[in-house]
Steps between C-alpha positions, in 0.01 A plus 500: 500500500291579801130571481212534756231238466198559723723694746790244518827556334600216270798435282460397131793376300352516150295708265139437591154606391202564723345168387804294579536673839138402583567136402831470682343638819193269502237754401198385301499739197119476445433618858722799543548862415853643464619841597847597369642825647152612608342437158271211404647273232222352287519124465565496123819696561648274774702289255669801343545719810856456632589539866792725580725556808323711760148432374221459747240235419175445692297186418141521612304176518126470449314332788151364461257458773149572597 
């Protein structure tokens, strides 16, 4: 299945959850916010929210500074 991840088309060959997608793509789960099809997915739901063909996922990282 094809999805858009941060504006890039990627191919996924297996059933996958938001949490697994984050891990497989090198994101630090404690430092990101996930938007799935323009809706924020709360962190407790990442492990039970499946990704489907055609989904658009935006992963926003927290950046500290000062």
